[in-house]
C-alpha positions as CSV (number, residue, x, y, z in Angstrom):
1,M,-66.0,-76.2,64.8
2,A,-65.2,-72.9,63.4
3,S,-68.0,-71.2,61.6
4,N,-67.7,-70.1,57.9
5,S,-70.2,-67.4,58.2
6,P,-69.4,-64.5,56.0
7,N,-69.4,-62.2,58.9
8,S,-67.3,-64.3,61.2
9,P,-63.7,-63.0,62.0
10,R,-62.2,-66.1,60.4
11,Q,-64.2,-65.7,57.2
12,K,-63.2,-62.1,57.1
13,M,-59.6,-63.1,57.4
14,I,-59.9,-65.6,54.6
15,N,-61.6,-63.1,52.4
16,L,-58.9,-60.6,53.0
17,M,-56.1,-63.1,52.3
18,Y,-57.9,-64.0,49.1
19,L,-58.0,-60.4,48.0
20,V,-54.4,-60.0,48.8
21,F,-53.5,-63.2,46.8
22,I,-55.6,-62.0,43.8
23,A,-53.9,-58.6,44.0
24,M,-50.5,-60.3,44.1
25,L,-51.4,-62.4,41.1
26,A,-52.5,-59.3,39.2
27,L,-49.3,-57.5,40.1
28,N,-47.0,-60.4,39.3
29,V,-44.9,-59.8,36.2
30,S,-44.4,-62.8,34.0
31,S,-40.9,-64.1,33.5
32,E,-41.3,-63.8,29.7
33,V,-41.9,-60.1,30.0
34,L,-38.9,-59.7,32.3
35,D,-36.8,-61.7,29.8
36,G,-38.0,-59.3,27.1
37,F,-36.8,-56.3,29.2
38,A,-33.4,-58.0,29.6
39,L,-33.1,-58.5,25.9
40,V,-34.0,-54.8,25.1
41,E,-31.6,-53.7,27.8
42,A,-28.8,-55.6,26.3
43,T,-29.5,-54.3,22.8
44,M,-29.7,-50.7,24.2
45,L,-26.4,-51.1,25.9
46,R,-24.7,-52.2,22.7
47,S,-26.2,-49.3,20.9
48,V,-25.1,-46.9,23.6
49,K,-21.5,-48.3,23.4
50,A,-21.4,-48.0,19.6
51,S,-22.8,-44.4,19.7
52,S,-20.3,-43.4,22.4
53,Q,-17.4,-44.7,20.3
54,H,-18.8,-43.0,17.1
55,N,-19.2,-39.7,18.9
56,D,-15.7,-39.9,20.4
57,Q,-14.3,-40.3,16.8
58,I,-16.3,-37.3,15.6
59,F,-15.1,-35.2,18.5
60,N,-11.5,-36.3,17.8
61,D,-11.9,-35.1,14.2
62,L,-13.2,-31.8,15.5
63,K,-10.2,-31.5,17.8
64,A,-7.8,-32.3,14.9
65,Y,-9.4,-29.5,12.8
66,Q,-8.9,-27.1,15.7
67,K,-5.3,-28.0,16.0
68,T,-4.5,-27.6,12.3
69,N,-6.6,-24.5,11.7
70,P,-7.6,-22.9,15.1
71,E,-8.8,-19.7,13.4
72,K,-11.3,-21.5,11.3
73,A,-12.4,-24.3,13.7
74,Q,-12.0,-22.8,17.2
75,E,-15.6,-21.6,17.4
76,W,-17.0,-25.1,16.5
77,Y,-14.6,-26.9,18.7
78,D,-15.6,-24.9,21.7
79,K,-19.3,-25.7,21.1
80,G,-18.5,-29.3,20.6
81,A,-16.5,-29.5,23.8
82,R,-19.4,-27.9,25.7
83,V,-21.9,-30.4,24.1
84,K,-19.7,-33.3,25.1
85,L,-19.3,-32.0,28.7
86,Q,-23.1,-31.6,29.1
87,T,-23.9,-34.9,27.5
88,D,-21.4,-36.8,29.7
89,S,-22.8,-35.1,32.8
90,L,-26.4,-36.0,32.0
91,F,-25.4,-39.5,30.9
92,N,-23.5,-40.2,34.1
93,Y,-26.3,-38.8,36.2
94,I,-28.7,-41.3,34.6
95,Q,-26.2,-44.1,35.2
96,D,-26.0,-43.2,38.8
97,L,-29.8,-43.3,39.0
98,K,-29.8,-46.8,37.5
99,Q,-27.2,-47.9,40.1
100,R,-29.3,-46.5,42.9
101,I,-32.4,-48.3,41.8
102,V,-30.7,-51.7,41.5
103,T,-29.0,-51.2,44.8
104,E,-32.3,-50.5,46.4
105,A,-33.6,-53.9,45.2
106,D,-30.5,-56.1,45.1
107,G,-28.3,-54.6,47.8
108,K,-25.0,-52.8,47.7
109,K,-23.5,-55.3,45.2
110,G,-26.4,-54.8,42.8
111,N,-25.4,-54.6,39.1
112,P,-27.7,-52.9,36.5
113,E,-26.6,-55.4,33.9
114,Q,-27.3,-58.5,36.2
115,M,-30.4,-57.7,38.2
116,K,-31.5,-60.3,40.8
117,H,-35.0,-58.8,41.4
118,P,-36.0,-57.4,38.0
119,D,-39.7,-57.7,39.0
120,D,-39.3,-55.4,42.0
121,L,-42.1,-52.8,41.7
122,N,-41.0,-50.4,44.5
123,A,-37.3,-49.8,44.0
124,A,-37.6,-47.3,41.1
125,Y,-40.4,-45.3,42.8
126,D,-38.6,-45.3,46.2
127,V,-35.4,-44.0,44.7
128,M,-36.8,-41.5,42.2
129,F,-39.3,-40.0,44.7
130,E,-37.2,-40.3,47.8
131,R,-38.4,-37.7,50.4
132,G,-36.3,-34.5,50.4
133,K,-34.4,-35.4,47.2
134,N,-36.9,-36.0,44.4
135,Y,-34.4,-37.3,41.8
136,A,-37.3,-37.6,39.3
137,A,-37.8,-33.8,39.3
138,K,-34.1,-33.1,38.8
139,L,-33.9,-35.6,36.0
140,K,-36.8,-34.0,34.1
141,N,-35.3,-30.5,34.5
142,D,-31.9,-31.7,33.4
143,I,-33.4,-33.4,30.3
144,D,-35.4,-30.2,29.4
145,V,-32.3,-28.0,29.7
146,Y,-30.2,-30.4,27.7
147,R,-32.9,-30.9,25.0
148,E,-33.3,-27.1,24.4
149,Y,-29.5,-26.6,24.3
150,V,-28.6,-29.3,21.8
151,A,-31.7,-28.6,19.6
152,S,-30.5,-25.0,19.3
153,L,-27.3,-26.2,17.7
154,V,-28.8,-28.4,15.0
155,T,-29.5,-26.7,11.7
156,N,-31.4,-29.6,10.0
157,P,-35.1,-29.2,10.9
158,S,-35.9,-33.0,10.7
159,I,-33.0,-34.0,13.0
160,K,-34.0,-31.2,15.4
161,N,-37.6,-32.6,15.5
162,I,-36.3,-36.1,16.2
163,I,-34.1,-34.9,19.1
164,E,-37.0,-32.9,20.6
165,N,-39.4,-35.9,20.4
166,N,-36.9,-38.4,21.8
167,L,-36.1,-36.2,24.8
168,S,-39.6,-34.9,25.4
169,T,-40.8,-34.9,29.0
170,E,-44.4,-34.4,28.1
171,P,-46.7,-37.0,29.7
172,S,-48.1,-39.5,27.2
173,G,-51.8,-39.6,26.3
174,K,-52.3,-42.7,28.7
175,A,-50.5,-40.9,31.5
176,K,-52.7,-37.8,31.1
177,E,-55.8,-40.1,31.3
178,N,-54.4,-41.5,34.6
179,K,-53.5,-38.0,35.7
180,Q,-49.8,-38.9,36.0
181,T,-46.8,-36.7,35.4
182,W,-44.0,-37.8,33.1
183,A,-41.9,-39.0,36.1
184,E,-44.8,-40.9,37.6
185,S,-45.5,-42.7,34.3
186,M,-41.9,-43.6,34.1
187,F,-41.3,-44.9,37.6
188,S,-44.5,-45.4,39.5
189,Q,-45.4,-49.2,39.9
190,M,-42.8,-49.9,37.3
191,P,-40.8,-53.2,37.5
192,M,-37.1,-52.5,38.1
193,A,-36.2,-54.1,34.8
194,A,-38.5,-51.8,32.9
195,A,-37.4,-48.6,34.8
196,V,-33.7,-49.4,34.1
197,T,-34.4,-50.1,30.5
198,L,-36.2,-46.8,30.1
199,L,-33.3,-45.0,31.7
200,T,-30.9,-46.8,29.3
201,K,-33.1,-45.7,26.4
202,L,-32.7,-42.1,27.7
203,Q,-28.9,-42.6,27.6
204,N,-29.1,-43.9,24.1
205,D,-31.3,-40.9,23.0
206,I,-28.8,-38.5,24.6
207,R,-25.8,-40.1,22.7
208,Y,-27.8,-39.9,19.5
209,A,-28.4,-36.2,20.1
210,E,-24.7,-35.7,20.9
211,G,-23.7,-37.4,17.7
212,E,-26.0,-35.3,15.5
213,V,-24.8,-32.1,17.0
214,L,-21.1,-33.0,16.7
215,T,-21.7,-34.1,13.1
216,D,-23.4,-30.7,12.4
217,L,-20.6,-28.8,14.0
218,V,-18.0,-30.6,11.9
219,K,-20.0,-29.7,8.8
220,N,-20.2,-26.1,9.8
221,I,-16.4,-25.8,9.7
222,D,-16.5,-26.2,5.9
223,V,-20.0,-24.8,5.3
224,M,-18.5,-21.4,4.5
225,D,-16.0,-23.0,2.1
226,Y,-16.6,-23.3,-1.6
227,R,-16.0,-26.3,-3.9
228,V,-13.9,-25.6,-6.9
229,N,-13.0,-27.6,-10.0
230,K,-10.6,-25.3,-11.7
231,L,-7.3,-23.6,-10.6
232,N,-5.6,-20.9,-12.6
233,A,-2.4,-19.0,-11.8
234,F,-2.6,-15.2,-11.9
235,V,-0.3,-12.2,-11.9
236,I,-1.8,-8.9,-10.8
237,P,0.8,-6.1,-11.1
238,E,0.4,-2.9,-9.1
239,T,1.1,-1.1,-12.4
240,Q,2.3,-2.3,-15.8
241,T,4.3,0.9,-16.3
242,V,7.4,1.0,-14.2
243,M,9.9,3.9,-14.0
244,R,13.6,3.2,-14.0
245,G,14.7,2.8,-10.4
246,T,11.3,1.7,-9.2
247,P,10.8,-2.0,-8.5
248,Y,8.2,-4.0,-10.4
249,R,5.6,-5.2,-7.9
250,A,2.9,-7.9,-8.5
251,H,0.7,-10.3,-6.6
252,I,1.1,-13.9,-7.8
253,G,-1.2,-16.7,-6.7
254,L,-3.8,-19.2,-7.5
255,M,-7.4,-18.3,-8.5
256,A,-10.0,-21.0,-7.7
257,Q,-13.0,-21.3,-9.9
258,D,-16.2,-23.4,-10.1
259,S,-17.1,-23.8,-13.7
260,T,-20.5,-25.2,-12.7
261,Q,-21.8,-22.0,-11.1
262,R,-21.0,-18.4,-11.5
263,P,-21.0,-15.6,-8.9
264,K,-23.4,-12.7,-9.3
265,I,-21.4,-9.5,-9.8
266,F,-22.8,-6.0,-9.3
267,V,-20.7,-3.0,-10.4
268,N,-21.7,0.6,-9.7
269,G,-25.3,-0.5,-9.1
270,N,-25.6,-2.6,-12.3
271,F,-25.6,-6.4,-12.7
272,L,-22.6,-7.7,-14.7
273,P,-24.0,-10.3,-17.2
274,D,-22.8,-13.8,-16.9
275,D,-21.4,-13.8,-20.5
276,A,-19.0,-11.0,-19.6
277,N,-17.0,-13.7,-17.6
278,G,-16.2,-11.1,-15.0
279,L,-14.9,-8.5,-17.4
280,F,-16.0,-5.0,-16.6
281,V,-15.6,-2.4,-19.3
282,A,-16.2,1.3,-18.7
283,G,-16.1,4.2,-21.1
284,T,-13.4,6.9,-21.0
285,G,-15.1,9.9,-22.6
286,S,-13.7,12.3,-20.1
287,T,-10.6,12.7,-18.0
288,G,-10.4,12.5,-14.3
289,T,-10.6,9.9,-11.4
290,F,-13.5,7.4,-11.5
291,S,-14.5,4.9,-8.9
292,V,-15.5,1.3,-9.3
293,K,-17.6,-0.1,-6.5
294,G,-19.8,-3.1,-6.1
295,Y,-20.1,-6.6,-4.6
296,V,-19.9,-10.3,-5.5
297,E,-22.5,-12.8,-4.4
298,M,-21.7,-16.6,-4.3
299,P,-24.0,-19.3,-3.0
300,R,-22.8,-21.4,0.0
301,G,-23.1,-25.0,0.6
302,D,-25.9,-24.5,3.2
303,G,-28.0,-22.5,0.7
304,S,-27.2,-19.0,2.0
305,S,-25.2,-16.5,0.0
306,F,-21.7,-15.0,0.7
307,R,-21.4,-11.3,-0.2
308,Q,-18.0,-9.6,-0.7
309,E,-17.8,-5.9,-1.4
310,F,-15.0,-4.3,-3.4
311,A,-13.9,-0.7,-4.3
312,T,-11.2,0.7,-6.5
313,E,-10.6,3.6,-8.8
314,Y,-9.0,4.3,-12.2
315,F,-7.6,7.5,-13.8
316,V,-8.4,8.7,-17.3
317,Q,-5.8,11.0,-18.9
318,Q,-5.6,12.8,-22.2
319,P,-3.5,10.9,-24.8
320,S,-0.2,12.7,-24.9
321,A,3.3,12.7,-26.2
322,T,6.2,15.0,-25.5
323,I,7.7,16.9,-28.4
324,A,10.2,19.6,-27.6
325,P,12.7,21.5,-29.8
326,V,16.2,21.0,-28.5
327,W,17.4,24.5,-29.3
328,M,14.5,26.4,-27.8
329,N,14.4,25.4,-24.1
330,V,13.7,29.1,-23.3
331,L,11.8,30.9,-20.6
332,Y,11.1,34.6,-20.6
333,A,12.2,36.5,-17.5
334,N,9.7,38.2,-15.2
335,V,6.6,36.9,-17.1
336,E,4.3,34.0,-16.6
337,N,5.4,31.2,-18.9
338,E,2.8,28.4,-19.3
339,I,4.4,25.0,-19.5
340,Q,3.0,21.5,-19.7
341,I,4.3,18.9,-17.2
342,A,3.0,15.4,-17.4
343,V,4.3,11.9,-16.5
344,P,2.9,9.0,-18.6
345,G,1.1,6.5,-16.4
346,I,0.9,8.9,-13.4
347,A,-2.2,10.8,-12.5
348,G,-1.8,14.6,-12.5
349,Q,-2.5,14.9,-8.8
350,N,0.5,12.7,-8.1
351,V,2.9,14.9,-10.0
352,S,4.8,17.9,-8.5
353,A,7.5,20.2,-9.8
354,T,9.9,22.8,-8.6
355,I,12.1,25.5,-10.2
356,S,15.5,26.7,-9.2
357,N,15.1,30.3,-10.3
358,G,11.9,32.2,-9.7
359,T,8.5,30.7,-9.0
360,L,6.5,27.7,-10.4
361,S,2.8,27.1,-9.7
362,H,0.2,24.6,-10.8
363,K,-2.6,26.2,-12.9
364,S,-4.9,23.4,-14.0
365,N,-4.6,19.7,-15.1
366,D,-1.0,19.4,-16.5
367,I,-0.5,23.2,-17.1
368,W,2.0,25.0,-14.8
369,V,3.2,28.6,-14.7
370,A,6.9,29.4,-14.4
371,K,8.0,33.0,-13.7
372,P,11.9,33.0,-13.6
373,R,14.0,36.0,-12.7
374,A,16.5,37.4,-15.2
375,G,20.2,36.7,-14.9
376,A,20.4,32.9,-14.5
377,D,19.1,29.7,-16.1
378,A,16.2,27.9,-14.5
379,V,16.1,24.2,-13.7
380,I,12.7,22.5,-13.4
381,S,12.6,19.2,-11.5
382,V,9.6,16.9,-11.8
383,V,8.7,14.4,-9.0
384,A,6.0,11.7,-9.1
385,R,4.4,9.8,-6.2
386,M,4.4,6.1,-7.1
387,A,2.3,3.2,-5.9
388,G,2.8,2.7,-2.1
389,G,3.5,6.4,-1.5
390,K,7.1,6.4,-2.6
391,T,8.3,9.6,-4.5
392,Q,10.7,9.5,-7.4
393,E,12.4,12.2,-9.5
394,M,11.2,11.7,-13.0
395,A,13.0,14.4,-15.0
396,K,15.1,17.5,-14.6
397,Q,15.5,20.1,-17.4
398,T,17.4,23.3,-17.8
399,F,15.9,26.3,-19.5
400,K,17.6,29.4,-20.7
401,V,16.1,32.6,-19.3
402,R,15.9,35.4,-21.8
403,P,14.3,38.9,-21.7
404,L,11.2,39.3,-23.8
405,P,11.7,40.7,-27.3
406,D,10.6,44.2,-28.1
407,P,6.8,44.5,-28.6
408,A,5.2,46.0,-31.7
409,P,3.3,49.3,-31.3
410,Y,-0.2,49.5,-32.7
411,L,-3.4,51.5,-32.7
412,N,-6.8,50.1,-32.0
413,I,-8.8,51.1,-35.1
414,T,-12.6,50.7,-35.2
415,N,-13.8,49.8,-38.7
416,P,-17.1,51.0,-40.2
417,D,-18.6,47.6,-39.4
418,G,-17.8,48.1,-35.7
419,N,-14.9,45.6,-35.4
420,T,-11.6,46.7,-33.8
421,T,-8.3,45.8,-35.5
422,R,-4.8,46.4,-34.5
423,Y,-3.2,48.8,-37.0
424,R,0.6,48.6,-37.1
425,G,1.2,51.2,-39.7
426,G,2.5,51.1,-43.2
427,T,-0.8,51.1,-44.9
428,P,-3.1,54.1,-45.5
429,Q,-5.7,54.8,-42.8
430,S,-8.6,57.3,-42.7
431,K,-8.0,60.5,-40.9
432,A,-11.3,60.1,-39.0
433,A,-10.3,56.7,-37.7
434,L,-6.9,58.0,-36.6
435,V,-8.3,61.0,-34.8
436,A,-10.7,58.7,-33.0
437,V,-7.9,56.7,-31.5
438,D,-7.2,57.7,-27.9
439,A,-4.0,55.9,-27.1
440,L,-1.0,53.9,-28.4
441,N,-0.6,50.3,-27.4
442,A,2.3,47.8,-27.5
443,A,2.4,44.0,-27.3
444,I,4.2,40.9,-28.4
445,D,1.5,39.4,-30.7
446,D,2.9,36.9,-33.1
447,G,0.1,34.4,-33.0
448,I,1.8,32.4,-30.2
449,L,2.6,35.0,-27.5
450,D,0.2,37.7,-26.5
451,I,2.0,39.8,-23.9
452,R,0.9,43.3,-23.3
453,F,3.4,46.1,-22.5
454,T,2.5,49.4,-20.9
455,V,3.3,52.5,-23.1
456,V,5.0,55.1,-21.0
457,R,5.4,57.9,-23.5
458,F,5.9,58.5,-27.2
459,E,6.4,61.3,-29.8
460,L,4.6,62.2,-33.0
461,Q,6.8,63.5,-35.7
462,K,5.7,65.2,-39.0
463,F,7.8,66.7,-41.8
464,D,6.7,69.8,-43.6
465,S,7.1,70.6,-47.3
466,M,10.6,72.0,-46.6
467,G,11.6,68.7,-44.9
468,L,11.6,70.3,-41.4
469,A,10.5,68.0,-38.6
470,M,7.8,69.0,-36.2
471,T,7.7,66.8,-33.0
472,T,5.0,66.7,-30.4
473,S,4.9,64.7,-27.1
474,S,2.1,62.4,-25.8
475,D,0.2,62.5,-22.6
476,G,1.6,59.2,-21.3
477,A,0.1,56.4,-23.5
478,R,-2.6,58.8,-24.7
479,F,-2.4,61.1,-27.7
480,S,-2.1,64.7,-26.4
481,Q,-4.4,67.4,-27.8
482,Q,-1.6,68.9,-29.7
483,Q,-0.9,65.6,-31.4
484,K,-4.6,65.2,-32.3
485,D,-4.5,68.7,-33.8
486,V,-1.5,67.7,-35.9
487,I,-3.4,64.7,-37.3
488,R,-6.5,66.8,-38.1
489,G,-4.4,69.2,-40.1
490,M,-2.8,66.6,-42.3
491,Q,-3.8,66.1,-45.9
492,R,-4.5,62.8,-47.7
493,G,-1.4,61.1,-48.7
494,Q,0.7,62.7,-45.9
495,T,2.7,60.6,-43.5
496,F,3.6,61.0,-39.8
497,Y,5.7,58.8,-37.5
498,I,5.3,57.6,-34.0
499,R,8.8,57.4,-32.5
500,G,10.6,57.6,-29.2
501,I,8.3,55.0,-27.9
502,V,9.1,54.0,-24.3
503,V,7.3,50.9,-22.9
504,R,7.3,49.0,-19.6
505,D,7.4,45.2,-19.7
506,P,5.4,42.9,-17.3
507,G,8.4,42.8,-15.0
508,G,8.4,46.6,-14.6
509,A,11.6,47.3,-16.7
510,E,11.4,50.2,-19.2
511,R,12.8,50.0,-22.7
512,T,12.8,52.3,-25.8
513,L,11.6,50.8,-29.1
514,L,14.1,51.7,-31.8
515,A,11.9,51.3,-34.9
516,P,9.3,54.1,-35.4
517,M,5.7,53.4,-36.5
518,E,4.9,54.9,-40.0
519,V,1.3,56.1,-40.4
520,R,-0.2,57.2,-43.7
521,V,-3.3,59.4,-43.8
522,N,-5.9,58.3,-46.4
């Protein structure tokens, strides 16, 4: 009879078999649990299919945007295509792992959706930690890379947090207690049904992340756009003053407005109040060219602000009108004639002029200086540079060129109060003041013109009591000593004449003044 001693070989064998049986019972997975995994797997597969179809539709919308407006949508389409490529790559890799695990347990004809040995505890571990391949390490690395990439494309913080949590490869608290890695907690001693379901969940999380990123990319196409509720037609002319022969040019279009919010406008460093309704008003206290610079800020749909800078300039001119006598279009030969040349609506720096006879130069603002030569009429032509750089002749006018009229001779007399006046003769003047004068002058001085002539020579003529004339000559423009002695010897009430006056005009031509200057001694 066999002995049942605890130390007998037979008893040891029985005890070992019992322990193995107990272990097998402990490791056995109930059919109810396996059925639960199957139910979850089926639900997950339906969710994955629906997510895939939804994501395909979003990507097709993105592709349609890219075809209709590539300039606007190309950047977002390229990102979407890359997301789809990486998602499909990781999704298919996980699907391949599922097939490998099922094949390990059920054979070559194994089907992840119809597992024959769902309770197999070794298939998942054997595949994922196969010597020399370590699919588990590659899966973890691929998930980490994918998670970081798609999370960087999501702008919504809460969605980004969900994606990072769903695709986290950090070991759970229980796994850390058991000193397991993420991969070991997923596939070590895990029934095949559970391992496949966990991989399907990963696929579902990946499709969810893909959908959120694609949705965000589609939104980004329009995030820089602005919603408007009012459209107005506008006409912006390049100028409202058009010269004959120059085309009228204007920009015509639609102006979109949002009456619910106003942009912030800053002009020349100052904020333009909302109640100005975009109307900028600047003072024009002085003439010249003035700049208008600033920027407009408008809130975007994503909460950021769009800023557009602008710059222009405007010209301030003196109010003017042209009034010219028809019979007196005259220029004086060989002298500088100041004339005013202006074109209404055109800045002075855009106006140029030429003369057919002599010289014409710009002095300041709208004042020009013409110096024609004698012997021919002078034609002045005015040209303006219009908008766009085109030049156009604005006016052409003929002027008669005449010699200057004779100047009037005069003496610079210093009054007792120290002021100097021009004495032109005819009225009594003190002998002392006359003797103090050094020279004779001549000028056209009629209150309009003030053109000096150079006195070349002159004579002083005095008549004695017998009516005989005594004539003395000057020292150029200066009174000679002999002439001064004659003046000193004259009595009160006597008269002398300055005659034979020869002058030189600004052009260098000499002429003799016919009318003498009568001087009475007081």
